[in-house]
C-alpha positions in Angstrom: 97.5 107.0 109.5 101.6 107.7 109.7 103.0 111.0 109.4 104.2 110.3 105.7 100.7 109.2 104.7 99.3 112.7 105.8 102.6 114.3 104.7 101.8 112.7 101.0 98.7 113.6 101.2 99.4 117.5 102.5 102.1 117.6 99.7 98.8 116.6 96.5 96.1 118.5 97.7 99.1 121.2 97.3 99.6 120.0 93.8 103.0 118.3 94.5 104.9 115.3 93.4 104.6 112.7 96.4 107.0 112.1 98.0 109.9 109.5 98.7 109.7 108.8 102.7 113.0 107.7 104.2 115.0 108.2 100.7 118.1 106.5 100.5 120.3 108.5 98.1 123.9 108.3 98.5 125.1 105.5 96.5 127.2 103.7 98.8 126.7 104.8 101.9 123.1 104.4 104.5 122.4 108.6 103.7 118.5 108.9 103.7 116.3 112.0 103.6 113.1 112.0 105.3 111.5 112.3 102.2 112.0 112.9 98.5 111.6 113.9 95.4 114.2 112.0 93.6 112.9 112.6 90.3 113.5 117.2 91.1 116.8 115.4 93.4 115.6 117.9 96.1 115.5 116.7 99.1 113.4 117.1 102.1 115.1 117.0 106.5 113.5 117.8 109.5 116.4 119.5 111.6 114.3 117.7 115.2 115.9 117.9 119.1 117.4 121.7 118.0 116.0 123.8 120.6 116.6 120.7 123.9 119.8 120.0 123.0 118.8 116.5 120.8 120.9 114.8 117.5 121.0 118.0 115.6 121.4 120.3 118.8 124.5 119.4 119.7 127.7 120.2 117.6 128.7 116.1 116.9 125.1 116.2 115.2 125.7 119.2 113.2 128.6 117.9 112.4 127.1 115.3 110.9 124.6 117.1 109.6 126.7 119.5 107.6 128.4 116.4 106.6 125.2 115.1 104.9 124.2 118.1 103.2 127.6 119.4 102.2 127.7 115.3 100.4 124.6 115.8 98.6 125.0 119.7 97.7 128.1 117.8 95.8 126.2 114.7 94.0 123.4 117.4 93.0 121.1 116.8 95.6 119.1 120.0 96.4 118.7 119.4 100.4 115.5 121.9 102.6 116.1 122.1 106.5 112.8 123.1 108.1 111.5 121.9 112.0 109.3 119.3 113.1 106.6 121.5 113.2 106.8 123.3 110.4 106.0 119.6 108.3 102.8 120.9 107.1 103.0 123.7 106.6 102.5 126.5 103.3 106.0 127.6 104.0 106.9 123.8 104.2 105.3 123.3 100.6 106.6 126.6 98.7 110.3 126.4 99.7 109.1 122.5 98.2 107.1 124.2 95.0 110.5 127.0 94.9 113.3 123.6 95.1 111.2 121.8 91.6 110.8 125.1 89.8 114.0 125.8 89.3 115.6 122.1 89.0 
């Protein structure tokens, strides 16, 4: 079973709609969100490699992530950013619940 499937099940258990994995939200660029709730315009991004100087932990990766989140905001998307270790957490599902409730 994939992480996306397990996360979708976790969302359902916490009363959230199923997310769409690898959702292409930008009309012209190839930007994708790790997970999305398109009907609520909520995106969830996993920021891996933060402490290991991976893609999201180096200057160029941070700048690209900032651009992506800014583009999403300009188009009316709310983006939640978390660490991969927090994907299945109550904290993350609460963030998503709050975001959906406030849209």
